[in-house]
C-alpha beads as a LAMMPS data file, in Angstrom:
LAMMPS data file: protein, C-alpha beads

101 atoms
100 bonds

1 atom types
1 bond types

-500.0 500.0 xlo xhi
-500.0 500.0 ylo yhi
-500.0 500.0 zlo zhi

Masses

1 110.0

Atoms # bond

1 1 1 247.456 -137.731 -374.084
2 1 1 250.171 -139.091 -372.305
3 1 1 249.631 -143.310 -372.297
4 1 1 250.584 -144.407 -369.192
5 1 1 251.784 -148.124 -369.107
6 1 1 251.364 -150.242 -365.224
7 1 1 252.840 -154.069 -365.516
8 1 1 251.751 -155.750 -361.906
9 1 1 252.306 -159.221 -361.436
10 1 1 249.375 -162.463 -360.423
11 1 1 249.978 -166.014 -359.207
12 1 1 246.132 -165.919 -358.127
13 1 1 243.126 -167.438 -360.223
14 1 1 241.858 -165.042 -363.357
15 1 1 238.169 -165.856 -361.995
16 1 1 239.508 -164.818 -358.583
17 1 1 240.936 -162.141 -359.825
18 1 1 237.740 -160.895 -361.887
19 1 1 236.001 -161.333 -358.264
20 1 1 238.395 -159.292 -356.919
21 1 1 238.597 -156.522 -359.098
22 1 1 234.630 -156.624 -359.787
23 1 1 234.486 -155.655 -355.563
24 1 1 237.300 -153.167 -356.028
25 1 1 235.507 -151.048 -357.955
26 1 1 232.268 -151.894 -355.908
27 1 1 234.089 -150.479 -353.192
28 1 1 235.286 -147.361 -355.244
29 1 1 232.155 -146.320 -355.752
30 1 1 230.665 -146.232 -352.566
31 1 1 234.222 -144.462 -350.624
32 1 1 234.378 -142.351 -353.808
33 1 1 230.538 -141.965 -355.402
34 1 1 230.803 -138.761 -354.177
35 1 1 233.666 -136.992 -355.317
36 1 1 233.578 -139.031 -358.812
37 1 1 231.839 -137.464 -361.655
38 1 1 230.955 -141.609 -363.281
39 1 1 233.399 -144.355 -362.762
40 1 1 231.720 -147.242 -365.563
41 1 1 233.732 -150.677 -366.773
42 1 1 232.750 -153.650 -368.174
43 1 1 234.874 -156.620 -369.090
44 1 1 235.484 -157.332 -372.625
45 1 1 236.978 -161.325 -372.679
46 1 1 240.160 -160.199 -370.378
47 1 1 240.313 -157.190 -370.632
48 1 1 238.228 -154.690 -368.616
49 1 1 237.548 -151.188 -369.845
50 1 1 237.573 -148.518 -367.948
51 1 1 236.252 -144.424 -367.578
52 1 1 236.134 -141.992 -365.097
53 1 1 235.981 -139.211 -364.495
54 1 1 236.783 -136.252 -361.833
55 1 1 237.687 -132.727 -360.972
56 1 1 236.810 -132.292 -364.772
57 1 1 239.285 -135.005 -366.733
58 1 1 238.454 -137.528 -368.345
59 1 1 240.374 -140.605 -367.838
60 1 1 239.765 -144.153 -369.741
61 1 1 241.524 -146.867 -369.574
62 1 1 242.151 -151.017 -369.630
63 1 1 243.123 -153.664 -366.905
64 1 1 244.083 -156.208 -369.277
65 1 1 244.745 -160.025 -367.673
66 1 1 247.866 -161.334 -369.450
67 1 1 249.521 -164.378 -368.645
68 1 1 251.767 -163.360 -365.526
69 1 1 250.582 -159.698 -365.056
70 1 1 247.691 -157.342 -365.161
71 1 1 248.525 -154.672 -367.701
72 1 1 247.479 -151.240 -367.515
73 1 1 246.834 -148.131 -369.707
74 1 1 245.711 -145.575 -368.784
75 1 1 244.949 -142.129 -370.740
76 1 1 246.145 -138.614 -369.223
77 1 1 245.034 -135.732 -369.965
78 1 1 246.703 -132.180 -369.974
79 1 1 247.618 -131.234 -365.909
80 1 1 247.308 -135.234 -365.379
81 1 1 250.255 -135.919 -366.936
82 1 1 252.267 -133.705 -364.345
83 1 1 251.860 -136.314 -362.141
84 1 1 252.645 -139.398 -364.116
85 1 1 254.668 -141.129 -361.710
86 1 1 252.086 -140.801 -358.356
87 1 1 249.741 -142.129 -360.556
88 1 1 251.748 -144.959 -361.490
89 1 1 252.546 -144.927 -357.510
90 1 1 249.094 -145.412 -356.778
91 1 1 248.135 -147.876 -359.743
92 1 1 251.196 -150.458 -358.410
93 1 1 250.125 -150.079 -354.625
94 1 1 246.816 -150.642 -354.795
95 1 1 246.410 -153.271 -357.772
96 1 1 249.773 -155.341 -356.209
97 1 1 247.881 -155.559 -352.490
98 1 1 244.722 -156.775 -354.377
99 1 1 246.051 -159.635 -356.258
100 1 1 248.407 -160.874 -354.066
101 1 1 247.788 -164.087 -353.560

Bonds

1 1 1 2
2 1 2 3
3 1 3 4
4 1 4 5
5 1 5 6
6 1 6 7
7 1 7 8
8 1 8 9
9 1 9 10
10 1 10 11
11 1 11 12
12 1 12 13
13 1 13 14
14 1 14 15
15 1 15 16
16 1 16 17
17 1 17 18
18 1 18 19
19 1 19 20
20 1 20 21
21 1 21 22
22 1 22 23
23 1 23 24
24 1 24 25
25 1 25 26
26 1 26 27
27 1 27 28
28 1 28 29
29 1 29 30
30 1 30 31
31 1 31 32
32 1 32 33
33 1 33 34
34 1 34 35
35 1 35 36
36 1 36 37
37 1 37 38
38 1 38 39
39 1 39 40
40 1 40 41
41 1 41 42
42 1 42 43
43 1 43 44
44 1 44 45
45 1 45 46
46 1 46 47
47 1 47 48
48 1 48 49
49 1 49 50
50 1 50 51
51 1 51 52
52 1 52 53
53 1 53 54
54 1 54 55
55 1 55 56
56 1 56 57
57 1 57 58
58 1 58 59
59 1 59 60
60 1 60 61
61 1 61 62
62 1 62 63
63 1 63 64
64 1 64 65
65 1 65 66
66 1 66 67
67 1 67 68
68 1 68 69
69 1 69 70
70 1 70 71
71 1 71 72
72 1 72 73
73 1 73 74
74 1 74 75
75 1 75 76
76 1 76 77
77 1 77 78
78 1 78 79
79 1 79 80
80 1 80 81
81 1 81 82
82 1 82 83
83 1 83 84
84 1 84 85
85 1 85 86
86 1 86 87
87 1 87 88
88 1 88 89
89 1 89 90
90 1 90 91
91 1 91 92
92 1 92 93
93 1 93 94
94 1 94 95
95 1 95 96
96 1 96 97
97 1 97 98
98 1 98 99
99 1 99 100
100 1 100 101
């Protein structure tokens, strides 16, 4: 399994960052619930641990709030690793828009 790492800078407070990430999870469950077999996430301090199952593949990852960046680590199973570039670009685009000040 390949691990994809993405860094996304942020300028808002940690509290606002957590609030926005929580809100995005609620929206994702509503929007993609019929396409996703599982979407689970829980905070452990400043780290959001997540599990997603979609199209027969299982993804585990974390979003860690660091000093100036979000550090996303996502395990890419088998065939998903061929799309690492597109997945990284999607994460950067979605999170970048979400955490913009």
